[in-house]
N, C-alpha and C positions, 0 to 999 in steps of 0.2 A: 426581515427587519434588521438582521445582523449586518446586512450589506451596507446599511446607512450609517454604520459606526464610523466616527471620525478616526482617521489614521493615527491621530495623536493619542487616542485611547488604547491603541493596540500595543500594550506594554508587556504582555505575557508571552512566554515562549510557546510555540505551536505544539499541540498535542500530536501523538503519533498518528491518530486518525486524520488530522488535518494534513500531515505530511504525506500519508498514503493516498488521500484523495487528490492532492496536488500531483503526485506521481501518475495516478490513473489518468489525469487530464493532460499529461504531457508537460506539466509545469515542473521542470527540474533545473537544478543549478548547472549551468553550462558556460564554459569559457571557450570562445572561438580560438583564443591564443593557444590553449592546450592542444586543441585539434591540429592547429597549424604546426605546433612543436612536434607532434608525432609525425606529421607528413614530412617536415624537414628532416627528422631523424630517419624516416624511410628513404628519402632521397639520398641522404648521406650514406646509409648502409648500401644502397644500390651502387652509388659511385665508388665506394671504397672496396667492396667485395666483388661486384659483378660487372663493373664498367669495362675493364680490360678484356675479360672473356667475351662479353657481348660485342665489343668493338671488333675483336679478332674474328669472331664467328660471322659478323655482318660483313666485314671486309672480304672474308673468304667466299661468302655466298654471292656478293656483288661483283667479285672479280670477273666472273664469267660474263656478266653483262658488258662490262667495259672492254674486255679483251675480244669479245665477239660481236660488238655493236654493229660492225659493218655487214654481218651476215644474218642479223635478226630480221625476219620478215615483217613488213609494216602494213600488210593487208589486214582485213577485218579479223580473221581468225588468229593471225599471228599476234596482233596487238592484244586481243582478248587473252590469249595464252600468256603473253608477256606480263600483263597487268595482274592476272591471277597468281602467277608465280612470284612476282614482285610483292604482291599483297601478303602472300603466305610467309615470305621471308621477313617482312616487317612485323607481322603479327607474332611470329615466333620470337623475334628480337625484343618486342615490347611487352610480351605477355607477362614475364616475370616482374619488370618494374611496375606495371599497372597493378598486378596482384598484390605486390608489397605495399604500394600506396593505398590501395583499397583497405587492406588489412590494418594498416597503421591508422587510417582515418576512422575505422570502426573502433579500434582500440582507444583512440583519443576520446571517443564518446563514452565507451564502456567504463573507463577508469574514473569518469566523473559522476556517473549515476547508474542505477540498475537499468536493465533493458526495458524500454518503454514500448508498449503496444497501445497506441491511442490515435484516433483519427481527429480528435478535437483540434490540434494545432493546424490541421490542413482543412478543417471544415469551413466552407465559405461563410463569411460574416460581412455585414454591411460596413462595419467599421474598417474593414481591410480595403474596401474600394471607395470609401467616402473621401473626397478631396480634403475636406476639413480635418478629418481624422488623420489623413496622410500628412497634412501640414503640421499638425500637432506632434506627430511622431518625428517629423523631420527636424523640428526645433525643440524637441524634448531634451531634458537633461541627459538622458541616456545617449541620444544621438550626438550631443555635444561631447560627451565623454569619449565615445567611440571615434569621433573626428579627431579629438586631441590625441588619443592613443595612436591613430594612424599617422599623424604628423610626427609624433615622438619616434615611432618605429622607423619612419622614413628617414628622419634625421640621424638616428643611431646607426642604421644600416649604411647610410651614405657615409657617415663619419668612419665607420669600420672599413668600408671599401677604400676610402682615401688613406686610412692608416696602414692598410695592408699593401696597397699599390704604390703609394708615394715613395717609399724607399727603393722601389724597383723602377722608378721612372726613367732612369738612364738606360736600362736594358730593354725598354719597350721599343726604342727606335730601331734596334738591331734585329728585332723578332722577324721583320719582313724578309731578312736575308737568310734566316734559318731554313734548313730542309724540313719537310713536313713532319718527319718522325720527331726531331728535336722540338719543333714548334708545338706538337701535340703534348709532348712530355712537359714542357714549360707551362703550357696552358692548364694541364692537369694539376701541376703543383699550385699555381695561382688559384685555380678553381677550388681545390680542397682547402686551401687556407681560408677562402671566403666562406665555404660551407661550414667549416669548424667555427669560425668567428661568429657567423650568423646563428649557428646552433647554440653557442654559449650565450649570446645576447638573448635569444628566444627563450632559453631556459629561465633566465631571470624574469623576463616579461610574462611568460606563461605562469610562473609561480605566483607572481604578484597579482595577475589578473584573475587567477583561480580563487585566491583568497578574497579578492574584491567581489567577484560574482557570487561566490558562496555566501558571503556576508549579506550582500544586497538581497539575494533570494530569501535568506533566512529572515531578514527584517520584513520582507513582503509577506511572509507566512505568519508573522506574529498575530496574536489574537487579543481582543479585549476580554475583560471579565464577563461581559454579556455574551460574547461568542462562545466562551468556554461553558457557561451555564446553558446556553441553547443547545450546544453539542451534547452536553451531559443529559439534558432533558430528552433530546431526540434518541440518545442511546438507551436510556433507562425507561423512556416512555413518559408521556404527559401525566403528572400526578392526578389530574382530574379523571383521565381515562383509566389510570391504574386503580383509582378509588372505585370507579364504577364497575370495573371488572371484578375487583375484590368483593364488592357488594353482591354482584350476580353470583359469584362462586359461593358466597355464604348463604344466599337464598337457596341455591340448588342443593347445598349441603344440608340445610335445615329440612328441605323437602324430602330428600332421601332419608334423613334421620327419622322424620315423622312416619314415613312408610314402613320403618322397621319396628315401630312401637307395638303393632299387633303381634309381633313374634316374641315379645318379652315374657319372662316368667313372673316378674314382679316389678313394681315401680316403688322405689324408696323416695319418700317426700319429706319436706321440712316442717310443716305441711304446705306452706303457701309460696315460699321463695324458691325452693329447689325441688327438682324432680329428676330422678335417675332411673332409667329403664334398664333392667338387667335380664340377661338370658342365661339359663343353665339347663342343660340336658344331660342325660346319662352318657358317659364317655368323654365329656368335656373336662379338661384339666382344672379350669376355674371359670367362674361366671364372667360373661363378657358384657361390656357397656354398649347398648344399642342406641341410646339417646340420652341426652342430658340438657338441662336448660334452667334459666332463672326467670322469675316473674312471669311475663306473658308466655314465653316458650314453655316454662314449667306448667302453666295452666293448660296449654294446648296438649302437652303430654298426658296430664291427668285426665283431660276430657277424652282423648283417644283411648286411654286405658279403660275408662268406664264403658265406652261404647263397645269395646271388644272383650269385656269381662276379664280384664287383667287386674290382679290384686294390687291394691295400694296399701303400703305399710308406712306409717308415720314413724320416722326415726331421725329427728333433726341432726344430732351429732354425726351419724353415719352418712346422712344425705350431704351435709356440708363437706365432710372428709372425702367422699367419693367424687363429688363435683370438682374438688381441687386437685385430686391426684390421678384420676383415670381419664383417658381420652377415648373418643369414639372408636368402636370396633376393637378395643384392646381389653385384655383380661385385667381384672382388678388386682391391685398390689397385694402381696402376701400378708401385709399387716392387717388387711381388712377381711381375710379369709374367714376368721372365726365369727365376726359380727354378721357378715353376709350369709354365712352358712346357717346361723341361727334364724335369720329372717326367712330364708328359702325353706328351711326345715319346718318352720312354723306355718308357712303357706301350704306346704305339701300335706301337713297333718290336717289342716282345715279342709283342703280339697278332698282328702280321702274320706273325711267324715261327712262331706257334702254340706258343710256349714258355711262355706265361703260365698259371699255375694259381692260382686264388684261395687266398689265405692264404700264398702262397710268400714 
């Protein structure tokens, strides 16, 4: 029923349970721009620190191919060996950049949310293949926002490239006449300027998009007052079910209590409203309450006491005091030691004389 709640009613901040449930389902705040920022940073690190050593190592490894191209066999086995060696050289050259990019891509996700282990985002759903649902997603507000962001990024990066290269427009015509080493050096300088510029722009875009995506996700997690009540009810248990369980526990407790009445030494009564069954044997520090009750329960205690020849002693003040101060299976309070001792002593004397008869 909570799913039918109007979004306009969802004005309350989500509970921690709601956020945890969303995380378990793979519903987490995520900005693709932050992930892109980390990948751009990884490319920049590779270009700045590893490009020269990689280029030098690759040139050294490939020099042999170009210098000995005329003697390389082109039969089946020769070409196989050639491609295997060439493949190993390229794998060694690209292993570090690929590893850095993968690590940065993972870091771009981990800085935004905790690690997610959920198959729900990739679970096949009809809404994912439904043409109508696809059209709704295509023209949804989120798709329009993403389209707008793409245009803005394209415009900003294009403007940045123009801003960097326009002052150098006069030197571009002479680049064709430069020797390869100078051309590579100049291309390196221009390329690093572009990477640094794009990185700076992406920093601003990623920060703004992260705030936007986080806020949008948080708004989606908001709850109505009915959602919070339903969650609390589910966590604490339905009141009706709790009441039934409490009633069953009380009934079981009364049943166990009645089973203990035959072990009592004496039952102190009001005589009609209260009954307290006490047990005292040699070696006990103080008498223990085996059963107590009011009205109907008190009557059942007195009935069981008569059936098992347990003495009934009428003492209304003591019965009321014991009912209010002692719990089941607990010793009586010290302030009642004297009064209870007199009652038990009186019962013991009558039993010794053989003059006690249950219900007397």
